[in-house]
N, C-alpha and C positions, 0 to 999 in steps of 0.2 A: 265180490262185494263184501264190505265189512259187516261184522256181526255186532249187534247191540243187545246188551242185557237190559230188559225193561221190567219195571215194577209198576203195577197199575191197580186200580179198583174197578171191578166189573160193575154191571148195572145194579147188582144187589148189594154193593158196598164191600164185597169180599176182596181181599188182597191177593193178587196173582203175580207170578213171575214167569217170564219166558224170554227166549232169545230169538230175535228177529233179524233177518238179513235185508239190508237196504243199501241203496247207493249213497244216500246222505241222511243225516239226522232228521231233516224236515219230513222225509217220507214216513218216519216212525210216528211223528206227531199226527200226520194225516190219517194213518191207519187207526191209531187210538181214538181220535176224534170221530172217525167214520163209524166206529163200533160203539159210540156213546159211552166210552170208558174214561176214567180219570187217571191221567198220568201222574205217577209219584216220583219216579226217577228214571233216568236213561243214561247208560254208560257204555261206551264202546269197549268190546271185549279185547283185552290185551294180554300178552305173555308176561312172564315174571320179570324179565329184564326191562321191558317197556314200562311196567308198573313202577319199578324203582326209579327209572329215568323221569317219569311223569311226576312222581312224588317230590323229587328234589327240584324239578322245574317249578312246580306249584309252590313249594316252600320258598323259593327264591322270589317269585313274582307276587306273592300274596301276603296279607297280614293274617292275624289270628282268626279273622272272620271268613277266610277263604277268598278274599277279594281285596283290591286296593280301595274299594268304596266303603267308607265307614257307615255303620248303621244309622248314624245321625243324619247322613245325607239321604238315606232312604226315607226316614221319618219326615224330613223337610219336603222331599219330593211328593210323598203321598198327601201331605197337608196342603201343599200349594196346588197340586193337580186337582184335589177335591174342591178347593175353593174356586178354582177357575171353571171347573165343570158346573159347579153350583151357580156360577154367575152367567151360565149359558154359552160359554166359549166351547166350540167344537173340540173334540179330543185331540185331533191331529194338530190343530192350531195351538192348543195348550201345550202339547208335548214339544212342538217346535220352539215355542217361547221359552220353555224351561231348558231346552237343549242349548239355546243360544247363550244363556247365562251360566251354563255349567262349566266349571273349571277342571273337574276331574276327567281326564282323557278317557278312561275306561267306561265311566258312566255315560259320558257324552256319546261315545261310539255306540253303546248299547241303546241309548234313546234314539239315535239316528236309524239303527236297524229296526227298532220297534215301530217307528213312524213308517218306514218303508214296508214293513210287513202288514200294518193296518191299511196302508194305502192300496196294497195288492189284494185286500179282501180278508185278511186274517183278523180274528177278534183280538181285543186288547189282552184278554187272559191268555190266549194261546201265544201271543207275541212275547209277553213277559215270561211265559213258562220256559222259554229257551235260555233264560238266564237264572238258573236255580241258586247261584251264589249271590245274586242280588235280590231276587224275589222268591222267598221260600214257598213251600206248598200251601201254607195257610193263606199267604198273600194272594196267590194265584187262584185258589178255590173260592175265597171270599169275593174276589173280583168276578169270577165266573158265575157265582150265584147272583151277584148284583146285576150282571148283564142280562140274566134270565128274568129276574124279578123286578128290576128297576132300582133306582136309588144308588147309582155308582158313586156320585159325589159324596153322599153321606157315608157310604162304606169306606171310601178312601180316608175320610176324616177319622172314622172309627179305627181303621188299621193304624194310622199314624199315632193315635192315642194309645192303642194297645202296644205297639212297638216301643213307644217312649216309656211306658210303665215297665215293660220287661227290661229295657235298658237301665232304668233307674235301679231296679232290684239287683241286676248284675253288678252295677257300679257300687252299690252298697255292700254286696258280698265281697267284691274286690277290695274295698276299703278296709274290710275286717282283716284281710290277709296282707295288706300293703305294709302296715307298720311292722309286723313280725318279719316280713321279707327284707325290708330295708335294714332293720336292726341286725338280722342274721347275716346279711351281706357285709355290713360294716364290721361285724365281729370277725368274719372270715378274712377280710382285707387287713384288719389290724393285726390279727394273729399271724397271717402270712408274712406281713412286713417285719414283725419282730423275729419270726423264725428264720427268715431269709437274710436279714441285714444286721440285726442286733445280736442274736444268740451266737452266731459264729465268732464275733469279736470277743465276747466273754469266754468262749471256749478256748481261744488262743491264749488268753491270760491265764486261765485255770490250768491249761496243759503245761505251760512254761513253769508255773509255780508248783506243779505236782500235787495240787490240792485233792483231798479225798472228797469226792462229790456225792451229795445226797442222791437217792434213787430218782427223785423227781427231776433233778437237774440232768442226770444221765439220760433219762427218757426224753426230755425236751431236746437235748443236743443230738441224740440219735435220730430223733424225728427231723430235726433241722438238716442233718447230713443227708437223710433219705430224700427230703424235698429238693435240696440243692442238686443232688446227683441225678435225680429222675424227674426234674421239673417239667421238661417238655413232654416226656412220656406220660406223666400224670395228666397234663392238660389234654393231650390227644386222646387218652383213654376216657377221660370224663366227658369230653365233647362227643366222642364216638358212642359212648353208652347212652348219652342223652338222645341222640338221633336214632339209635337202635331201638331203645325203649319206645320212643315216639312212633317209630315205624311199626313195631310189633303191636302196639295198642291200636293203631289205626287199621291194621290189616289182618289181625287174627282175633276172631270173635271171642274165644275163651279167655284170652289174655285181657281183652277189653272189658269183658264181663267181670273178671276178678278185680281189675283196677277200679271199675265203677262201684263194685260192692265195698272195696276198701275205702273209697272216698265217703261212702254213706256211713261207715262205721268209725271214721276218723274222730278221735276225741274232740269234743266241743265244736270244731268247724264242720264235722259231718252233719250235725243237726241243722246248721244253717244251709248247707248244700241241699239237704233233703227238703227244707222249707222252700228254698228257691225253685226247686223242680216242681213242687206242688202248686206254687203260685203261678208258675209258667203254664202248667197243665190246666189248672182250673180256669184261668183267664182265657186260654185258647179254646178250651172245650165250651165254655160259656158263650163266647162270641160266635162260635160256629153254630151252636144250637139256636142262638138268637137269630142268626142269619137264615135259618130255615133248612140247614143241612141235617140229614137224618142222623140219628144217634150213632149208628155203626160207622158211618163215614166220618163223622165228627171225631170219634174216638181214634180212628185210624190216622187222621190228619194231626190230631193233638199228640198222638204217640210219636209221630215222625218229627215233631218240633223238639222233643226232648233229646238231650245229649247224654242219656244214661241207659245202658242196656238192661239193667235190673228193672227199671220202671217200664221200659219198652216191652219187655217180656210179660210183665204184670198186666199192663193195659191190653196186650194181645189176648191174654187169658180172660180178662174181664169181657172183652168184646165177644169172644167165643161163647162165654156163658150167657151173655145177653141174647146172642143170636140163637142159642138153644132154648130160650124162653125164660131165663132167670130175670129177676128184678135187678135194676141197675145198682141200687144201694147194697143188696145182698151179694152181688158179684164183687163189689169192692170190699165188702166186709170179709169175704172168704180169703182175701189176700193178706190177712193178718196185720202186722204192725207197719206195713208200708204206708198205710193211710190212717191219719188220726181220727178219733171218734167223732170230732166235730165235723169233719169232712163228710163222713158217712151219714151222720144225722141230717146234715143239710141237704145232701143228695136225696135221702129218703123223703124229707119234707117237700122238696121240689118235685119229686116224682109223684107224690100223692096229690099235690095241689096243682100240678101242671105248670109249675113255674121253675123248672130245672135251671134255666139260664139265669134267672134272678138269684137263685140260691148259690149258684157257682160264683157269680160276680160278688155276692155278699161275703162268701167264704174268702174269696181272693182279697177283698178289702180288709177283712179281719186279719188274715195271715200276713198281709203287708205290714200292718202295725206291729204284729208279733215279731216278725223277723227284724224290724228296725230296732225294737227293744233288745232282742237277743244279740244283735251285732254290737250295740252300744255296751251291753254287759260284758261280752267276751273281750271287746277291745280294752275295757277298763281292767279286766282280770289279767289280760296278757301283759300289760305294761309292767307291773311289779315282777312278774315271772321272768321277763326278759332282762330286767334290771339285775335280778339275782343271778341269772345265767352269765351275763356280761361280767358282773363283779367277780363271779367264781373263776371265769377264764383268766381275767386280768390278774386276780390274786394268785392263781396257780403259776402263771408265767413269771410274775414278779418274784414270788418266793423261790421258784426254781433258779432264777438268775442271781438273786441277791443273798440267798442263804449261805452259799460258800464264802461270801465276803466276810461273814462273821468269823470264819475260820482262817482268814488270810493272816491275821496277826500271829496265830499259833504256828502257821506254816512258815512265816518269815523268821520267827524265832528259831525254828528247827533248822532252817537253812543257815542262819548265822551261828 
């Protein structure tokens, strides 16, 4: 029988890992549920070759979200299902209605399986937990809490609003890097075009005339020769490096940690990345606390939402300190500069007044405004910088090509 690596929360909210043997994945879900534990992740144990094969298969079949289903579709699904349940429509009937109108084949197939699982006696939360690429741990655990306490329709609407806010923040962060990326790509294309097609023609002219070329021109022509001679090798090496680095980051923890720490310290854009992580964390943590989930479990689930190992390790340390009896805001304070003072102060106020969820949501709203301002400021600052960079590259290439022209008259007189 296959082996499965399982990560779960025990009844006290402690994170546990173990390997279980089962004939199929569904048996693992049944074991975890029977023990009143919360499943965080499940993965079939594979060898090295199988891991590489699975990685490239996944890369081929999925987008950057790990699925062909866009997050906008999940947002719409949660909102529509919440509205239908609020109108008194039974969950199976509501799911079947949404499935009929669904155009995405992967999502439609998942909904069909979810309907079948619910019909056979599985809860909605356990049914969607089988699709971690579609419904993350936050989604599943909020649904599970709503099933126990009531208010499933309201919870679904809250989830849709939460996911939409997180998506908007990510889109804003992407917009800050979109302009530099496009400009940089255009510069590379323009430079490559000149180096491959234009520079060689000038080189033939200068070689025939025996002109004494400036060092910048010799460098440019040498670079053009190198690119032409090893063009396909360069492309293969660059593509290979891209996939190698991506594989190493995804599969080796120390490399991933170093990469994530580098992103946090990256000039200008690192601060936006850090703010985006804090917005994501505070919103998730606040919603989970408001849903009635205990602090330790809420921290664990919020940690797993983040895609940064530096903050994941930090939140794990915070959770351990709270479990040992420390105050929440003191535990965050001891983590140093990872958390801004305003975050710690609002956590402290919420802890003292018993309104931690409200303070987290208020911090989230405040930081959303701040990140929008920062994105606008950085975008404005980057535009002149890239204009200068582009102008510098074009000036270098132009001078390298046309400086020898001024010497052509002297060269021609020497020939005659």
